[in-house]
BAKEKOL-302519 format. One record per residue: x negated, y, z of N, C-alpha, C in turn; residue in one letter. Coordinates in steps of 0.05 Angstrom, whole numbers, plus 5000, padded with zeros to 4 digits. Layout:
XYZXYZXYZA...
***
This chain:
498149755004499449965001498650264997M496650255020494650485020492450484997K492350274984490650284958492650454932H495350304933497450494912496950764916A497750864943497951114951495951314939I493251184946490651364933491351344905L491551174901491251184864493651414845T496051464867497151594861496351894867V494651954881493352174892491552234866I489552074860487252114847488652214816V490952034809491852144782493652314781A494552454803496052764808493752924808A491452914817489353084818487853134793L487652914777487152924748488453024729A491253074738493553094714493553464726L493053514746493453804750490953984748T488753794744486553914736484854044759G485253904792483953964811481853814807C479154014817476753834821475153944796G472953904792471053994772471153784747K471753964726471553804694468853754688S468253464677466353404668466053274644S464053274629463753144600462752904605S462852714589462352444586458852404595P457652584588454952584598454552604627S457052754648456252804671455753044679G455353184662455153474659457553604662E457953874682459654054680460454094657K463554054652465054204624465054444624Q464654584599466154884600468754824600I470455044613473055034611473755354609V475255444589475255744582478555764577I480056004593482556014594483256204570G485856154560487356444537489756414545F489656704561492456844562494057024546L496256994535498157174523500157244531V500857474527503357564541506257544526K505557464502508257354486506957104468Q507756904487507356674470508556534447P511056624447512556574423512156714406E510056984400509957094375508156964361E508457004327506456914311503856934319K503257204321500957374325498957164343W499957184370499056964390498556734384F500856564370499956284371498056314348Q496756474331494756454311492756464331L491956654350489756704361489556474379E491456344388490956054400489855834381W490955804361489655644339486755634334Q486055954329483455954316481455944346F482456044365481355904395480655664400A482455454388481955154392480355104370Q480455224350478755124331474955164344Q474855374352472255454372472455214392C473755184407473954934428472754694415A474354584389473454334381470754344375D469954524353467154624344465254534361K465454764390463554734411463854494429N466054354429466154214448467654244483G468754464481469754564509472154524512F473254524535475554514535477154854538K479654874519481255064522483455064541L484355194552486655244566488455454567V490955434550492655654534495155674554K494955904561497355964580498656184571I501656244567503756444569503656614597G503156774593503357024619504557204614A506957204623509357454603509457704629T508457614653508457894670506057874689D505558054711504158114728503957814742G506257754756506057494771504557284759E505557234735504456984717501757004715K501057234713498357304701495957244724V496957284747495757154775495456944783L497956844779498156484784496856374761A496656494740494956334714491956314721A491056554736488356604733487556344762I489656354774489156144803488655874792D490555864768491555544763489455494746N487555684731485055634710483055574731L482855664751480655654773480555404784S482555284787483254994795482554764779A482654854752482054664733478754724723Q477354944742474854904737473855094715G475155334714474855454687472455694698A470755794676469055864683469656224673Q472056244660472656474643474556444629G475956704618478356694606478256994589F480156944572480557104551483457204560I484757504559486957584563487757734541I490157764535491958004520494257994548C493958254559495558284589498358374582T500458344594502858414590503458674601P501358824612501759084624497959124631D497859374613494759414610494059584643V495859624660495959814683494959514708R495459264693494859054710491558984713L489659144693487459174690485459024713G485459284740484459224765484658994775P487458904778487958734798487458444787A487658434750486158124736483258134748I481558394743479158374747478158274773V479258384798479458344826479458014829A482457874815482957624813480257464802K479757574781476757384768474457344785A474057624793471757614818471457474837K474257454849474757314872474756974866N475256904844475256664831472156594809N470256744817467756714799467956724773N469656784763470456854735469757044718M468856974692468057184673471257264657K471357494649474057604636473057774612V475057724596474057894564477557934560L478158204557480958304544481158254515A483358224505483258264473485858314477V485958534443488258654437488558934453D489558884475490059074497488759154516D487259414511485559444533485959584558Q484959404581485759514608485159744613F486859854632487260064637487160184674V484660354683484760294713486160564728G486160554752487760634767487560974760T485761074751485361274742487061424715D488161264704489661244674488161224651G485361174655482461134631482860914625K481760834606480660504593478860464611Y478460194619476460004642474460014618M472960184608470360094596468259874602T468159784626466459644645466759364641D469359334625470659054620470458974587V469358834579468458714557471658654540R471058794513474058834500473658714473Y475158594458475758604434478658654423L478758894406481358984398482059144368G484559184363485059314342483959534339I482659604315482259974320484960104302S486560114324489960184315489560454298A488260664303488360944287487260864264R484160734256483560634234485560534218N486360324226488860154209491260354199I491660504219494260684210493360804185G490560894189489161084161489661014137K488460654145488560494122491760484110Q493360494119496260414114496760744105M496860954111496761264102495761284073G493061174073491461184050492861044030Q493560784037495560564013497260684001L498860914028501460954005501061243996L499361374003497961613986496661513954D495761273949494561193930496961133907E498760913927500760823907503061093898E503561343916505061443908504161633890M500861713890499661873864500061673837K499661393840499861243818502061263809K504461323819507061353808508261553803R506361793802506762073790508862153819G509262093829511062233858509662523862W511562763863511662993874511062953907K509063043916508963043944511463213959A511863443944514063573955517263553948D517363283931520263173927519862853945E518062843962518062653971518362624005T519862424019519862404046517862194060G517262214083516161954098517061924119L518561704119520361574138517861414154C517061504177515461394203516361254224A517060954218518060824240516960784267V517260944283515560974311516360794337T514160794354514960694384512560794398F513161024410511461154423510461054448D512560844455511960754485509360644488E508760454466506260404472503660504458L501560594465499160724457498260614430D498160334425496260254406498560234388T501360254390503960304369503560594359A503360804374503461034366500261184354R498660994353496061044342496860994314D497460724311497260674283499860874266R501260924272503561104259502161374260T501061504277499561754280497561784260E496361524260493461474239493961494208G496961364203497861344182499361624165G500261844187501262094180498562264175I496362204201493762354197492962354161D492662104154491462014132493062194106A495662124109497462324088497262594086L496762764112496762994116494163084104L491862954110489262954106488263034072V490762844058491362764027493062964019A493863124036495463324020499063354029G499563124043502163074044503463304058F505663454043506663664068508063604099P507363674115507563654144510763674143K512263824127514563874136515963604127E514863514113516263254102515762984110K514863034134514462794154516862784171V518562574170520662434191520062284209F520762314229519462034250522461914258R522961664257525261484267524261374283A524661454307524361244338526161024338P524260804339526760604343525860494369Q528360334380528760224405527259964415K527259804387525359544391523859504369T522459384369520259384348520059114327T522759074318523458894304525459034281D525858814255527958944228530559094248I532058994269534059084274533859384287P531759414302531159654311530159904293G528259754272528060004247529960054234A531459864228534159844209535960094221F536060064249538260264263536560554263D534160574268532760804264531960954246A532260774218532260934195534361004184A536560854188539560934184539661214195N540061294223540161494232538661734211V535661664209533661934193535161944171L536761704150536861744125539561924118L541361944145543762084154543562334151T541162354167539962644171538762794150Q538462584126536062754109537562674081H540062664071540662604045540162704018P538562934029537263094002534262933991E533362824009530862663999531462383986I530362313964531062143940528461913937K526962023946524061853938522761833978R522261533981521561574007518861404009W516561504023514661354039515161234061L514261014068515760854098512660684111I512660794135510360694146512260614175C509660504190511160394220509160204230G510160134261507560004267507259734268V508659644250507559324240510359244211N509459014207511558994182514458994184D515358934208518758864210519559094216T518059334224518059564225519459684199G517059654176517659694156519859594137V520159304141521959144129524959344142M525659354167528259354176528759724158G526259874158527160134140527960034110A527159874104527059794065530159704067V530659564087533559434088535559674084R534959834101536960074111537160204088A534760274071535460414048536660254022M535760044022536759834005540659874007E541359854030544159954041545060204030G543260324024544360664016543460693995R543560413972543460433942540460523933A538460543953536360723943534560393923F533960493899532360323878529960303885A529260043883526159973882523660173881V524260303860522560493850522160733866E523960773878524060943899523560903928N522360723933521360713957518360543962M516660673974513860553975513460464013I513760274012513060164044511360004053G509860164066507360024076507059914108V506859634112506559624138503759524151G503759374176501559304190502159024204I501258844199500658504216499658374193G500858344162500958154140501857904144G502757794163504157484167507157524162V507457754174511557764162511657844137D509857924132510358104098510457914082S509657624083509957414067512957374063R514657474078517357444072518157634041V516957784044516658014021516157974003E512957864003512157833987512457543965F513757433978514657173966517157223956G518457413956520957453943520757443906K522357363894522457263867521857563851E523357803863522858033852522158193875K520858403866518858613880521358773899P521158783920522558983944520359243951T521759443964520759783972518659703994G518759373999516059364010512659323988F511859513991509659473976507059353985Y506059364013503359274014503859224053G501759174062501159104084498259064096S496759254120494059174134494358914148I493958754133493058464148491158514170M492058414192490458414220488858164220L486558154227484757924229485157684252T487057564258488357414279485657254286S484157174260481956984268479957094280K479157344284477257454292477357484327R480057584328481657614356481557354372H482157084362483056834374479356704369G478256644345475856504345473656604360Y473256924354470657034361470857114387D472757224399473657214425472057014446T473556764437472856534452470456414443T469156494424466556414420465056604436E465256904442464157034456463356954486L466156894498466356734516464656474522M464456324503463356124511460156074512Y459556344497456556304487455456504524K457156704524456956834548456956634573W458056384573458656204596456156054596I455555914566454055694569450655814565K450556084559447256114547447056384568D448956554578447756804585448357034570G448757024550449357224525452057374528V451157624540453957764545454857854519E457657914518459058104493458058304494P458958434473458858744463460758914484P460359124498461759224515465359264498P465459374472467659394455466759304429A468659104415469159134392471859154377T472159354353474059424343474459254313F476759174315476759034285478559214265T478259234239479759404217481559124212T482959234187485359114171484059044136G485958844129485758734102486858894089I486959054066489259154050490558934029V493858894039494458644022496958774003T497858693984500158703962500258423956T502858463939504358253926501857993904R500058233899498358083884495957913895E494858043921492657873935492857783963N495557783970496057693993495257394005Y496457243977495456943988492156873990Q490957033973488057023973487057124000A488357314006487657444033487957224061A490457124053491356924078490056654075M488856624054487056364051484056444066K483656654060481156734070481356764106E483056724107483456864138484056544154Q484656334141485456134151488056074157G490256274146492856234147494356094122L
***
């Protein structure tokens, strides 16, 4: 009876990851966590996918955890510690959790690397002492604005007869930087400031953008040609749907989004829509590269750069398939 109970306890410890993980050679196995704020989102699923590729190549254990709020984040760090993790990558659900995450990591003797969203300290400033790999949101926004300008000029549109529908979500710094970057690029190229119209969305999805754009279209019936930018692909897709509902012709819309994954829906349609292009984000770098940086930091003591910023890939119907293949999508 005692032997049976002992067997159950040992099995339970193995299942929960208690104790130190070891490789077949008897050496302590490297264990790395990867925490994301929205595990149901395709972007984070891709990050996990590429992180797993890095783990498979280098032979370490990767623990993927969805942590959607502060309580779950702190519990996940304790979970990783129980599994013998030496470090973790995290896209936090709230950047203001930065100090608490760092303190928790130190208490558990784990290294931490932030991805996508940079930690913010108690003083409201970015925590530059925490290693970080993220999107250069404003520069990616500028790429979006430049593509809009190029296509507008290619079509021979007059700027003073064109409106910009900027689908915004200013509650998030990253989202605001994207749209402001796009607007800045157009203004630098000579687009008139008085023709820039912001359409604030309540949710960063197609319905949210659809509603926001409909309000804007009602306010400005005089505009017959529209440029469209947004914080992501779905924001632009929602605005395009709203304009289609108002009988705008495809040739009178130029929409450029950010993301590159959701844009497949538009690019894959038999006939072109008002969704012209997208700035594809490099999920492979955010998943594979961050995990590799953490692995080398733990294994070889090679510290990651203080901050690494990624840019995007300009995609249209003509090149999106090749770009996706290049990115392993």
